[in-house]
N, C-alpha and C positions, 0 to 999 in steps of 0.2 A: 591872338597872335599879334608878335611885335613887330612893327614896321620898319621898312630899313629905306637908307637915302646913301647910295656908293658915288661918290662926286670923282669926274675926271677921269673916270676908267678907260681903257680902251676895248672896246667892246668888236669881239671876233665874231663877225655872224653874217651870212649869207654872202660869202665872198669878199665882204670888205672889214678894215678895220678903223673907226671912227671913236673919237673922243667923246663921251657923251656922261652925262649923268643919269643914274637909274633908279627910279622912287620903284620899291618893293612893299606892296599894300593888300591886306587879305589874301595873302598867299599868291598873286599874280604881279606880272610885271604892269604896273599903273601909267607909268609914265617914263619917256627915254627921250631925253632932249638934253639943249645946250641949257646950263645956266639954272638949274632947279633951287630955291629956297628952302632951307631945311624947315619944316612945320615941326610943332611943340608935338611932343613926345614920340621922335622919330630918332634911330640909332644912325649916326651917319658915320662913315667908312670911307677914309681914304685913299681911293685908287690909283693915286697917281704913281705913274711908272709901271701898273700892273694892268694885269688883262681879266676882261670876264669874257667867260665861254660859255655857252649853253651846258646843262649838265650831259655827262656822259650816259648813255645809254646802250648797255651792253647785250644783246641779243641771244647770248648763250654762256649762262653759267649752269653748275650744278652744286648746289650749296648741301646736300645731302639731307634734308629733313622732309619726311619722316625717316627713322628707321637706320641712319646711318650717322647719327649727331655724333660719333666717336670722332670723322673726320670734320665734320662742320655743322653750324646750325644757321637758320634764317636770320638767327639775329648776329652771330658771331662775322658772318660772312659778309651781311648788308650792312655791319658798320667798319669792314674794313674796305667794302665798295665805297662809300661814301667819304672817307678817310684818302681815297685815290680820285675822287671826282666823278666817279659814276654815281647818278643819281637815281637811275630806273634800272632795272635788271628783268631778263625774262629767264626764268628757270625751266631745267629740264625734269622730265618725268621719269627718268630711271632710278627713284628713291625707292626703299622697300617699307610698305609694299609699292609697286611702279603705278603710276596716275592713269589710270586705265578707265576710269569711271566718273560720270560727274560727282559722285560724293566724295571720291577721295582728292578729286581736284579741286572742291570748293574748301575743305579741310584743310588744303594748303592756304589757301587766301586766308581761312582764319585764324592760320598761325602767323601769316605773314601781319594780317591789320593789328595784331597784339606784339610783334616781335620786329618789324622790320622800320630800320631808319631810312632805308630807300625806297622809293616806288617800285611795284612791283607787278609781274604777272608770270602766268605759268602755262607752260606747253599743256596741252592734252596730249596722253602717250596713245600708240598706235601698236596693237599687235594684231595675231592672226587670225583674231577671234572676235575683236571689240568694235567693229564698224558701225553697228547702232549705236552703240554708246557715243560714239565722235559724232555722230551725225546729230545726234540729240541736243549738243553744246550750242549755248548762248554767245557767239563770238565775236560779241560787241564790247567784250571786256575781257578777253581769252586772246593770247597774242597769235596761237596758231596751234597746226598740231605737228608733232615729232616723230620722224618715221627711222628706225635704225636699219638700212639697208646693208648692213655689217654690224655684227654685235661687238658692244664697245662694254659697257659696264652693266649687268644685271641679265636679264631674259627677256628682252622686249625685241629680239631679232624679227623682223618681218620677212618670209625668204619663200611666203608662198605666193605665186605669180598671181593667180585668180583674186587673191587679197590686193595685192599691189595695183592691179589693176583696177579693181573695184573702186579703190582707196583714191586711185587719182582719179578716177572717172566721175567721184561724187564729193569730193573734196568740196565745201563750201566756204573754204579759208586757206590761208596759206599753208603749205606742206614746207617744212625744215627738215632737211635730211641729213642724216651720217652716212656718207656714201662710202663703201670699202666692200668687195665682192669677197663674200665667208667662205665660198670653193676655193677662191684663190689663195686665202690666207691660210685655212686649214692644209692645203698641200705645200706651202711653202714653209710652216710650221713643223710638218712631217720631216720633210726634207733634213729641214735644221737640227732636229732630235735625232735622226738618223746618222748625221756630221757631227754632233757635239754630245749628245745625250742630255742630260739635264745641264751641262754647262757651255748652254747658248751665251755667248758674250752679246752685250747691249748694243753693238756696233750691228749686229744682224737685225736690228727691231725694222730698219727701212725696208730691209730686201725680204721680213716675213710679210709685213704690213705694207706691201710692194704697191710702185706705181701704178703697174698693172690692176692691182686689185681694186685703187683708187679709180683709175678713168673708166674700168668698164663698169663699175658701180654707177657714176654718175653719168655715162653716157645712158645709162639704162633709166635712169630717172628723168634723165632732159628728152629722153626717145618719149616716154609716156605724159611729161606734162606736154610736150607739142601735140601729141596725140589727141589730148583731153583738152587741150588750153588751161591748164592748171597752174595756178598760181606757186610756182616752185623756189624755195629759197635753197643753195646749196652749202653748207655750214665747212669753215675750217679745209677749204683749196689748200693741198699741200703738194702739189705737181706742176711742172712748166706745161705738161699735157693738157690739165685739166682746164689751166687758164685760156687755153685756143678754144674751148666750147662755149665761152659767152662772148656778148657782143657790147660794144660800147656805142653803137648805130643809132641808139634808142635812147630817149630819154627816160631817167631811173622811174618817174611817176608812171610810164606806159610799159615798162617790163612787165613781161609774165614770169621770166626765169632771172634769178639774181643770186649773188653769190658773197662769201664771205671767208676774208681772211683773219687769222687769228694773230697776236702779238708773237706767239712762241715760233710760229713759221718764217715772219718777218725779222725774227730777232738771232735765234739759232741756225746752226745748218750741221750735216751730219758729222763734221771736225767736231763740235762741241760732247760727242758722247764719249770722249776720252777722257775729259776732265769733269763731265755733270754726268756720266751715267744715266743711272735710274732716274735720276731727277728731270730728266728730260723726257721719259718715256712719255711719250703721247700717243694717243689715235685719234685721226690717222697720223703716223710716225713724220718726225721731223727728216726731211732729205737733203739733197746737197745743194751746195750753194748754189748753183745752177737754179735749182727750183726756188730757192729764196730769193734770186734774182728776178726769175721769171714772174712771181708772186707779186714783187713789187712794180716790178713793168704793168703790170695787169692790174693793181690797184691805183696806179698813177694816171694810167690811161682810162681806168671807167669801166673796165670788163668786172672788175672785183668791185662790189658796190660799198660793202660794210668792213669796219674792223672792230672784232670782239675779242674775248678773252678764251673763250672754252674753261675759263675757272671751274678748278676738279678735284679739290684737295683729298690727299689722302696721309695718313699717319706717316710719321718719319719711321717708324718700326717697318710698316708696310712696303716703303720707298727701300728700305734696306734689306729687304727680304734675300734669301739665299741663292735665289735661283731666277733667272728670266721668268720662266712660266709664271714663278708665284708674286711676281712684282706688278702691282696694278697700275695702268696708265693713266695720266693725269696729274696735273699738278695746280697749286695756287698761283694765280695771277693778278686777279683785280683790285689789289691795293695798288699796284704800281704799272699799270697799262699807259696810265696818263703820262707818268713820268719817261717809263720808256719811248715812248713816241715824242715828248720832248728832247728827248735824247737825239732822236734819227732830226728833228727840227732843228737841233743845234750843229747838227750836222749837215747841215743844207739838202738834205735827203727827201724833206716835206715840209709844207707851209704850214704855218698855223690855221691859216683859212681851208687847208684841207685836211687836219686833222680834225677840225670841227665839221667839216663835210661828212667825213665816214664814219666818225663816233658821234654823231649827234644829228644834223641836218636829214642824212642820207638813211638813218636806222628809222626816224621817224615818217620818212617818204615812204620805206620800204614796206611797213608793217602797219601804214595808216595809223599813226599813233594820234591822239588827240589832244591838242593844245599845248603840246612838250616837244621839245628838241631845238626849238630857235627863240631867240630873245626878241620878243613881239610885243607891243601893247595888249592886255588882253590874257596872254598865254600863262599859265603856272611859271611860276619862278622859280624852276630847277637851274641853277648856276654855279658856277664856278669860279672863284678869284685865283688867278695863276703869277705868282713871281715867279719870273725865267731865271732869277738870281740864287733864288733861294736854294740851299745846300741839303740832302739828307744822304746819310749812308744807310742803305739796307742792313737791319741787325737784328738778331733774335728779340731781341727788347722791344723794339719797334713794331713788330709784327702782330697783327690784330687776328689772324686767321686761328681758327681752333688748332689746324694742325701744327702749328709753330715752326715752320721751314717755309723757304721759298728758293725757287731757282736764280732769283736776283741775290742770294744772300752776299754782302760784302760790296755788292755793287755801289758805288759813289754818284749819285743822281744828282744833277745841276736843273734847275726847275722843278715846282711843285706846285701843287693847289693849296693855298692856305686858308680859304673859306670854303662852305659847300653848303649852298642853299637848297632844301628839297620842297618843292609847293610852297615856298616862299619862308621856310623856316631855315633859320641859320642854325644847321644840326653839328656842323665842323668849323672849329675856328684853331686853326695852330695847333693843334694837338689834343683839343677841349672838345668834348661831345655836350652837346643839349640835347637828352633822350627824351624831353617832357611831350614832344608831338611825332608822331610816328609818318611812315611814307603811305602813300594813295595808290590805290588799284588803278592802274592804267584803263584807259577807256580809247577806241579807238573809232574812225570813220568807215564803220560797216552796215 
């Protein structure tokens, strides 16, 4: 493995920005200090005027393999991730077949070991009848358990009250939940079909997958977690009402209930359906501007703990489906999450330090990730060099997703990652990839 010395770089880490030299050796940050002389056989990188941040950790992606590889593969989506500064991902179980057994879970790890340019972890999926399988997993190297408390993609809805009670009572590790009440959604959809037939307008999406559906399900999950002191992490908060369910009165390391915001809920609101249509159809739905602002407020005051993407690609033909009901929810996001947040930074909405908190440090803390998420001597060298002046317009030609489209097409970003290190390997540099070394399986302090 090559060794690197990054000179005079502004390190954004643990709420400070300090200019230092960084020596990367044997896959780790070996030395971080002032004025390191360059040893022999070391590649020197001039970091003057640029920033070094820990590699982003995305706790919610759908890379579609196995079974749905026409939408995305572990190879293609992880490549897009590292180009966007994401060095570690946690991938969801609603593949085909769904990841509901230890054998199927380990099959995914084998795929990633051979294909992924980023570090990786995979959730164990929950269903109405696989509790024994869930309890038989070694969670020292598995990120957590995923529960769909509202169906989204696939057949993984957990709607049996007794099963949910047993799961929350016995879960040995973090439960990550998709919270939407299925009965409420079904009733709303029936009403919409009565009114519009098969021509339901996309603007009805946040009415069908409503704020009531989200709040009811999130409240239920929190009640169960409080009852059994379960470690609960609620994904993709989309409403102002849900933001009020969480607290900033407890340090993150001591929280038993945490929450996530997604890029699309921070960027878009219901007014964007007119121009973006099905390309911003996500579950939970993008809702009103007042919800977007409430999510921002909760993120900045510490009630919402981390930022992720819910990267969920579908093909262009699928997103151009003729009717609302035939159009799948989800979209690609992982290549541009950092650039989106740098846009918000340029607007004065969030500091670089807080971007690092919410996309690196706090994800590592939330999941108890071992030796990643911080720029510290002895930690794995997952890092991104950022040039805040670098310009890039999102075009089909520079997309790395298998699906070949993005809700950000045409967006002219200023600020991007120029270099991405994954476990000390410089995998991405100004548009070029070195794929000779793959990412690593993530371990956890458990």
